ROSE-4610 file (N, C-alpha, C; in Angstrom, 1 decimal, always signed):
// ROSE-4610
residu = [M/M/M/S/S/S/G/G/G/G/G/G/Y/Y/Y/F/F/F/V/V/V/S/S/S/R/R/R/Q/Q/Q/H/H/H/Y/Y/Y/W/W/W/G/G/G/A/A/A/D/D/D/P/P/P/D/D/D/D/D/D/A/A/A/H/H/H/V/V/V/V/V/V/E/E/E/I/I/I/A/A/A/G/G/G/G/G/G/G/G/G/L/L/L/D/D/D/Y/Y/Y/A/A/A/N/N/N/P/P/P/D/D/D/M/M/M/L/L/L/S/S/S/P/P/P/R/R/R/Y/Y/Y/A/A/A/G/G/G/E/E/E/G/G/G/E/E/E/T/T/T/Y/Y/Y/E/E/E/D/D/D/P/P/P/R/R/R/E/E/E/A/A/A/A/A/A/A/A/A/A/A/A/A/A/A/R/R/R/E/E/E/I/I/I/C/C/C/K/K/K/A/A/A/W/W/W/R/R/R/G/G/G/D/D/D/G/G/G/Q/Q/Q/T/T/T/D/D/D/A/A/A/K/K/K/V/V/V/A/A/A/Y/Y/Y/G/G/G/Y/Y/Y/T/T/T/G/G/G/G/G/G/C/C/C/T/T/T/L/L/L/P/P/P/F/F/F/E/E/E/P/P/P/V/V/V/E/E/E/E/E/E/Q/Q/Q/E/E/E/L/L/L/M/M/M/A/A/A/W/W/W/A/A/A/E/E/E/K/K/K/E/E/E/Y/Y/Y/Q/Q/Q/D/D/D/L/L/L/P/P/P/K/K/K/C/C/C/N/N/N/R/R/R/C/C/C/G/G/G/A/A/A/L/L/L/R/R/R/D/D/D/P/P/P/D/D/D/K/K/K/S/S/S/W/W/W/W/W/W/H/H/H/G/G/G/A/A/A/D/D/D/P/P/P/D/D/D/L/L/L/R/R/R/Y/Y/Y/C/C/C/S/S/S/Q/Q/Q/Y/Y/Y/C/C/C/A/A/A/E/E/E/E/E/E/D/D/D/Y/Y/Y/W/W/W/R/R/R/I/I/I/C/C/C/Q/Q/Q/D/D/D/R/R/R/E/E/E/D/D/D/P/P/P/E/E/E/E/E/E/D/D/D]
num = [1/1/1/2/2/2/3/3/3/4/4/4/5/5/5/6/6/6/7/7/7/8/8/8/9/9/9/10/10/10/11/11/11/12/12/12/13/13/13/14/14/14/15/15/15/16/16/16/17/17/17/18/18/18/19/19/19/20/20/20/21/21/21/22/22/22/23/23/23/24/24/24/25/25/25/26/26/26/27/27/27/28/28/28/29/29/29/30/30/30/31/31/31/32/32/32/33/33/33/34/34/34/35/35/35/36/36/36/37/37/37/38/38/38/39/39/39/40/40/40/41/41/41/42/42/42/43/43/43/44/44/44/45/45/45/46/46/46/47/47/47/48/48/48/49/49/49/50/50/50/51/51/51/52/52/52/53/53/53/54/54/54/55/55/55/56/56/56/57/57/57/58/58/58/59/59/59/60/60/60/61/61/61/62/62/62/63/63/63/64/64/64/65/65/65/66/66/66/67/67/67/68/68/68/69/69/69/70/70/70/71/71/71/72/72/72/73/73/73/74/74/74/75/75/75/76/76/76/77/77/77/78/78/78/79/79/79/80/80/80/81/81/81/82/82/82/83/83/83/84/84/84/85/85/85/86/86/86/87/87/87/88/88/88/89/89/89/90/90/90/91/91/91/92/92/92/93/93/93/94/94/94/95/95/95/96/96/96/97/97/97/98/98/98/99/99/99/100/100/100/101/101/101/102/102/102/103/103/103/104/104/104/105/105/105/106/106/106/107/107/107/108/108/108/109/109/109/110/110/110/111/111/111/112/112/112/113/113/113/114/114/114/115/115/115/116/116/116/117/117/117/118/118/118/119/119/119/120/120/120/121/121/121/122/122/122/123/123/123/124/124/124/125/125/125/126/126/126/127/127/127/128/128/128/129/129/129/130/130/130/131/131/131/132/132/132/133/133/133/134/134/134/135/135/135/136/136/136/137/137/137/138/138/138/139/139/139/140/140/140/141/141/141/142/142/142/143/143/143/144/144/144/145/145/145/146/146/146/147/147/147/148/148/148/149/149/149/150/150/150/151/151/151/152/152/152/153/153/153/154/154/154/155/155/155/156/156/156]
x = [+0.9/+0.1/+1.0/+0.4/+1.1/+1.7/+2.3/+3.1/+2.0/+1.1/-0.3/-0.3/-0.4/-1.0/-0.3/+0.4/+1.1/+1.0/+0.8/+0.4/+1.2/+1.4/+2.7/+1.8/+2.6/+2.2/+2.8/+2.7/+3.8/+3.6/+4.8/+4.8/+5.2/+4.6/+4.7/+5.7/+6.8/+7.6/+7.0/+6.8/+6.6/+5.2/+4.0/+3.0/+2.1/+1.1/+0.0/+0.2/+0.2/+0.5/-1.0/-1.8/-3.3/-3.1/-2.7/-2.7/-1.2/-0.7/+0.9/+1.4/+0.1/+0.4/-0.8/-0.5/-1.5/-1.1/-2.3/-1.7/-2.0/-0.7/-1.0/-1.3/-2.0/-2.3/-1.4/-0.3/+0.3/+0.4/-0.4/-0.4/+0.4/+0.9/+2.2/+2.9/+2.7/+3.4/+4.6/+6.0/+6.7/+7.5/+7.9/+8.8/+8.2/+6.8/+5.7/+5.7/+6.1/+5.5/+6.5/+5.7/+6.7/+7.9/+8.3/+9.9/+9.8/+8.3/+8.7/+7.9/+8.5/+7.6/+8.0/+7.3/+7.8/+7.3/+8.4/+8.7/+7.1/+7.2/+6.2/+5.8/+4.1/+4.0/+2.9/+1.9/+0.3/+0.6/-0.5/-0.7/-1.2/-1.0/-1.1/-0.4/+0.5/+1.5/+2.9/+3.5/+4.4/+4.1/+2.7/+2.4/+1.6/+1.8/+1.2/+0.3/-0.9/-2.0/-2.4/-2.6/-3.1/-4.9/-5.2/-7.0/-7.3/-7.4/-7.2/-8.1/-9.2/-10.5/-9.7/-9.1/-8.3/-7.2/-6.4/-5.7/-6.1/-7.2/-8.0/-8.9/-9.4/-9.8/-8.4/-7.5/-6.1/-5.6/-5.3/-5.6/-6.5/-7.6/-8.4/-8.3/-7.8/-7.5/-6.5/-5.7/-4.0/-4.7/-5.2/-5.5/-5.9/-7.2/-7.8/-6.7/-6.1/-5.2/-4.2/-3.7/-3.0/-3.1/-4.6/-5.8/-5.2/-5.7/-6.2/-4.4/-3.6/-2.2/-1.9/-2.5/-2.7/-2.3/-2.2/-2.3/-3.5/-3.9/-5.4/-5.6/-4.7/-4.8/-4.7/-4.1/-3.4/-5.5/-4.8/-6.0/-5.4/-6.3/-6.0/-5.9/-5.0/-5.0/-4.7/-4.6/-4.4/-3.8/-3.3/-2.4/-1.3/-0.8/+0.1/+1.1/+2.2/+3.5/+4.2/+4.1/+4.9/+6.2/+6.9/+8.3/+8.6/+8.0/+8.4/+7.8/+8.4/+7.6/+6.3/+5.5/+4.1/+3.0/+3.1/+1.7/+0.9/+0.2/-1.3/-2.7/-3.3/-4.6/-5.3/-5.9/-6.3/-7.6/-8.6/-10.0/-10.8/-11.9/-12.9/-13.0/-13.5/-13.8/-14.6/-15.8/-16.8/-16.0/-15.2/-14.7/-13.4/-12.5/-11.6/-12.5/-13.5/-14.2/-14.8/-14.9/-15.8/-14.3/-13.3/-11.9/-11.8/-11.8/-11.0/-12.0/-13.4/-14.2/-14.2/-14.1/-14.1/-12.4/-11.4/-10.0/-10.1/-10.7/-11.0/-11.8/-13.0/-13.7/-12.6/-11.8/-11.0/-10.0/-9.7/-8.6/-8.8/-8.0/-7.8/-8.5/-9.3/-9.5/-9.5/-9.6/-9.7/-11.0/-10.7/-12.3/-12.7/-11.9/-12.6/-13.3/-13.0/-13.4/-13.0/-12.7/-13.1/-12.4/-11.1/-10.0/-8.9/-8.6/-7.7/-6.5/-5.8/-4.8/-3.7/-2.5/-1.6/-1.6/-1.5/-1.9/-0.7/+0.5/+1.8/+2.1/+1.0/+1.6/+0.5/-0.4/-1.5/-1.5/-2.4/-2.2/-3.6/-3.1/-4.1/-4.4/-5.2/-5.4/-5.9/-5.6/-5.7/-7.2/-8.2/-9.3/-10.1/-9.7/-10.1/-8.8/-8.0/-6.8/-6.8/-8.3/-8.6/-8.9/-9.2/-9.5/-8.2/-7.9/-7.2/-7.7/-6.4/-6.7/-5.6/-5.9/-4.8/-4.1/-4.3/-3.7/-3.6/-2.5/-2.8/-4.2/-4.1/-5.5/-6.4/-6.9/-7.9/-8.2/-7.0/-6.8/-7.2/-6.6/-6.8/-8.5/-9.0/-10.4/-11.1/-11.0/-12.2/-11.9/-10.5/-10.0/-11.2/-10.7/-11.5/-13.1/-13.9/-15.3/-15.3/-14.6/-15.2/-14.9/-14.2/-13.8/-15.1/-15.4/-16.7/-17.8/-18.0/-19.6/-19.6/-18.4/-18.2/-18.3/-18.1/-18.2/-19.8/-20.5/-22.1/-22.6/-23.0/-23.7/-25.0/-25.8/-27.1/-28.0/-28.8/-30.0/-31.0/-31.7/-32.8/-34.2]
y = [-1.2/+0.2/+1.3/+2.1/+3.5/+3.8/+3.0/+3.0/+2.6/+2.8/+2.4/+3.5/+3.0/+4.2/+3.4/+4.6/+3.7/+4.4/+3.7/+3.9/+4.3/+5.3/+5.6/+6.4/+6.6/+7.1/+8.7/+10.1/+10.8/+11.9/+12.6/+13.7/+14.8/+15.4/+16.6/+17.7/+18.2/+18.8/+20.4/+21.4/+22.7/+22.5/+21.6/+21.7/+22.3/+22.9/+23.2/+22.2/+22.4/+21.3/+20.2/+20.8/+20.2/+19.4/+19.1/+18.6/+18.0/+17.8/+17.4/+16.0/+15.1/+13.5/+12.9/+12.3/+11.8/+10.6/+9.4/+8.6/+9.1/+8.8/+9.6/+8.2/+8.6/+8.0/+8.9/+8.1/+9.1/+8.2/+9.0/+8.4/+8.5/+7.5/+7.2/+6.1/+5.7/+5.0/+5.4/+4.6/+4.7/+5.9/+6.2/+7.5/+8.6/+8.6/+9.7/+10.1/+9.2/+9.4/+10.4/+11.4/+12.7/+12.3/+12.9/+12.3/+11.9/+12.6/+12.7/+11.6/+10.1/+8.6/+8.5/+7.9/+7.1/+5.7/+4.7/+3.7/+2.8/+1.7/+1.2/+0.2/+0.6/-0.2/-1.2/-0.6/-1.2/-1.9/-2.8/-3.8/-3.0/-3.1/-2.4/-1.1/-0.8/+0.5/-0.2/+1.0/+1.2/-0.1/-0.4/-1.1/+0.1/-1.0/+0.0/-1.3/-0.6/-0.9/-0.7/-1.4/-0.7/-0.4/-0.6/-0.4/+0.8/+1.8/+2.9/+2.7/+1.7/+1.7/+0.8/-0.1/-1.0/+0.1/+0.9/+2.1/+3.0/+3.3/+4.3/+3.3/+2.0/+1.1/+1.3/+0.7/+0.3/+1.5/+3.0/+4.3/+4.2/+4.0/+4.4/+3.1/+2.4/+1.1/+1.4/+2.1/+2.3/+3.6/+4.5/+5.7/+5.6/+4.9/+4.2/+3.8/+2.7/+2.0/+3.3/+4.1/+5.2/+6.0/+6.5/+6.9/+6.0/+5.2/+4.1/+4.3/+4.4/+4.1/+5.7/+6.8/+8.1/+8.8/+8.9/+10.0/+10.6/+11.0/+11.4/+12.5/+13.2/+13.9/+13.4/+12.2/+11.9/+11.7/+11.9/+12.1/+11.1/+11.5/+10.8/+11.9/+11.3/+12.5/+11.7/+12.5/+11.7/+12.6/+12.5/+13.1/+12.8/+13.4/+13.1/+14.5/+14.0/+14.9/+15.5/+14.3/+14.8/+14.8/+14.0/+13.6/+14.9/+15.6/+16.5/+16.6/+17.6/+17.6/+18.0/+17.5/+18.2/+17.9/+18.7/+17.6/+18.0/+16.5/+16.6/+17.2/+17.5/+18.2/+17.0/+16.8/+15.9/+16.1/+15.1/+14.9/+14.1/+14.2/+13.8/+12.3/+11.3/+10.0/+9.8/+10.5/+10.8/+11.2/+11.9/+12.6/+11.6/+11.2/+10.3/+8.9/+8.2/+6.9/+7.5/+8.6/+9.5/+9.5/+9.9/+10.1/+8.5/+7.9/+6.4/+5.8/+5.9/+5.4/+6.0/+7.5/+7.6/+7.4/+7.5/+7.1/+5.9/+4.9/+3.0/+3.6/+4.0/+4.1/+4.8/+5.4/+6.0/+5.3/+4.4/+3.4/+2.8/+2.4/+1.2/+0.1/-0.6/-2.1/-2.4/-3.8/-5.0/-4.9/-5.2/-5.2/-6.3/-7.5/-8.5/-9.1/-9.2/-9.0/-8.2/-6.7/-5.9/-5.8/-6.7/-6.3/-5.0/-4.7/-3.2/-3.9/-3.4/-3.3/-2.0/-2.8/-1.5/-1.1/+0.3/+1.2/+1.5/+0.6/+0.8/-0.6/-1.4/-3.1/-3.7/-3.6/-4.6/-5.3/-6.1/-6.7/-6.2/-6.6/-6.3/-7.9/-7.4/-8.4/-7.8/-8.2/-7.5/-7.4/-8.3/-8.4/-6.9/-5.9/-4.9/-4.1/-3.6/-3.1/-2.0/-1.3/-0.3/-1.0/-2.3/-3.1/-3.6/-3.4/-3.6/-4.3/-5.2/-6.3/-6.7/-7.1/-7.3/-8.7/-9.3/-10.6/-10.9/-12.0/-12.4/-13.7/-13.7/-14.8/-14.3/-13.3/-12.4/-12.2/-11.6/-10.9/-12.1/-13.4/-14.3/-15.0/-15.1/-15.3/-14.2/-13.3/-12.1/-12.4/-12.3/-12.7/-13.6/-14.7/-16.2/-16.2/-14.8/-14.5/-13.9/-13.1/-12.2/-13.0/-14.0/-14.3/-15.7/-16.1/-16.9/-15.9/-14.7/-13.8/-13.7/-13.9/-13.3/-14.5/-15.7/-16.7/-17.0/-17.0/-17.7/-16.3/-15.5/-14.1/-14.8/-14.0/-14.1/-13.9/-14.7/-14.3/-13.4/-12.3/-11.4/-12.0]
z = [+0.2/+0.1/-0.3/+0.5/+0.3/+1.5/+2.5/+3.3/+4.7/+4.7/+5.7/+6.5/+7.7/+9.0/+10.0/+10.6/+12.0/+13.1/+14.0/+15.5/+16.2/+16.8/+18.0/+19.2/+20.1/+21.5/+21.1/+21.4/+21.0/+22.1/+22.5/+23.6/+22.6/+22.2/+21.2/+22.2/+21.4/+22.2/+21.5/+22.3/+21.8/+21.8/+21.7/+21.4/+22.5/+22.5/+23.7/+24.5/+25.9/+27.1/+26.9/+26.7/+26.8/+25.8/+24.8/+23.2/+23.2/+23.9/+23.8/+24.0/+24.6/+24.8/+23.5/+22.6/+22.0/+21.2/+20.9/+20.2/+19.1/+18.0/+16.6/+15.5/+14.4/+13.7/+12.3/+11.6/+10.7/+9.4/+8.4/+7.3/+6.3/+5.4/+5.2/+5.9/+6.6/+7.9/+8.4/+9.3/+9.8/+9.4/+8.6/+7.7/+8.0/+8.5/+8.1/+9.8/+10.6/+11.8/+12.6/+13.7/+14.0/+15.2/+15.5/+15.7/+17.4/+18.1/+19.3/+20.1/+19.2/+19.8/+21.0/+21.6/+23.0/+22.9/+23.5/+23.4/+23.3/+22.6/+23.0/+24.2/+24.2/+25.6/+25.5/+24.9/+24.6/+23.4/+23.3/+21.9/+21.2/+19.7/+18.6/+18.1/+19.5/+19.2/+18.4/+17.7/+16.7/+15.4/+15.3/+14.2/+13.1/+11.6/+10.5/+10.2/+10.0/+9.5/+8.1/+7.0/+6.0/+5.8/+6.7/+7.2/+8.2/+7.5/+8.5/+9.7/+9.5/+10.3/+11.1/+11.1/+12.3/+12.9/+11.8/+13.1/+14.1/+13.8/+14.6/+15.8/+15.5/+16.6/+17.7/+16.7/+18.1/+18.6/+17.7/+18.7/+19.6/+19.9/+20.5/+21.7/+21.6/+22.5/+23.4/+22.9/+23.5/+24.4/+23.7/+24.0/+25.9/+25.3/+26.9/+27.8/+27.4/+27.9/+28.8/+28.1/+28.4/+29.7/+29.2/+30.2/+31.6/+31.5/+32.6/+33.5/+32.8/+33.5/+33.8/+33.7/+34.5/+33.6/+32.3/+31.2/+31.0/+32.0/+31.5/+30.6/+30.2/+29.3/+27.8/+27.4/+26.3/+25.0/+23.9/+23.2/+21.6/+21.0/+19.4/+18.5/+17.7/+16.6/+14.9/+14.0/+12.8/+11.9/+10.8/+9.9/+9.0/+8.1/+7.3/+7.3/+7.8/+7.9/+6.3/+5.4/+4.5/+5.0/+5.9/+6.0/+6.7/+7.6/+8.4/+9.1/+10.7/+11.8/+11.7/+12.1/+12.1/+13.1/+14.4/+15.1/+14.8/+14.8/+14.4/+15.5/+15.0/+15.9/+16.5/+18.0/+18.5/+18.1/+18.0/+17.4/+18.8/+18.3/+19.2/+18.2/+18.9/+18.6/+17.7/+17.3/+16.1/+14.9/+15.4/+14.0/+13.3/+14.4/+14.0/+13.4/+13.9/+13.0/+11.9/+11.6/+10.1/+9.1/+9.8/+8.8/+8.5/+9.6/+9.0/+8.4/+8.2/+7.2/+6.1/+5.9/+4.4/+3.9/+4.6/+4.2/+3.7/+4.4/+3.8/+2.9/+2.4/+1.1/+0.1/+0.1/-0.8/-1.5/-0.6/-0.8/-2.1/-3.1/-3.7/-3.9/-4.3/-4.1/-5.5/-5.1/-6.0/-6.8/-8.0/-8.8/-8.8/-8.6/-8.5/-7.1/-6.2/-4.5/-3.9/-3.9/-3.0/-1.8/-1.8/-0.8/-1.3/+0.0/-0.4/-1.5/-2.4/-3.2/-3.0/-3.5/-3.4/-4.8/-4.6/-6.2/-6.8/-6.1/-6.6/-7.4/-6.6/-7.2/-7.4/-8.4/-8.8/-10.4/-10.6/-11.4/-12.2/-14.2/-14.5/-15.9/-16.7/-17.7/-19.3/-20.2/-21.6/-21.7/-21.5/-21.7/-21.3/-20.4/-19.9/-19.2/-19.6/-19.1/-17.6/-17.9/-16.6/-15.5/-15.6/-14.0/-13.5/-12.3/-11.4/-10.2/-9.9/-9.0/-7.9/-6.8/-5.7/-5.5/-6.8/-7.1/-8.4/-8.7/-9.9/-9.9/-8.7/-8.7/-9.4/-8.9/-9.1/-10.2/-10.8/-12.3/-13.2/-13.0/-13.7/-13.8/-12.7/-12.3/-13.4/-12.8/-13.4/-15.0/-15.7/-17.0/-17.5/-16.8/-17.6/-17.4/-16.3/-16.1/-17.5/-17.6/-19.2/-20.0/-20.4/-21.6/-21.7/-20.5/-20.4/-20.7/-19.9/-20.7/-22.1/-22.5/-24.4/-25.0/-24.6/-25.2/-25.2/-24.2/-23.8/-23.4/-24.2/-24.1/-23.4/-22.4/-22.3/-23.2/-23.3/-24.5/-23.6/-24.2/-23.2/-23.7]
């Protein structure tokens, strides 16, 4: 995929003290996470997720655990640094989940099975070069389906 969504706990330096402790979801993966990362402590932390909904769910659980351990001002934030240092603005749970769902809907999916597919590494076939697939298997299966449909057109 395009690097995925990296989840980490951060203590932002130079940020508003009320917004300095965040569980961050960095679009683009680890290389695009902010540099104020804390050592992983909780399940799902320090991991990259291909599905933004899974990243959001993990971030919520990590934040809940962190608050339970005494960091009562912990919040969740998401964004894209573009490779720079860019603290993200904390968001409420409803906004986080709406972002994750929209992000998921906008990701490229396989034209056969609907699974997420890597936009930089996908398969296609000659029957319809505009279709893209998550695997060689899906491309071949759809190719054979298209060939079969052409051989046996349904009568109206």
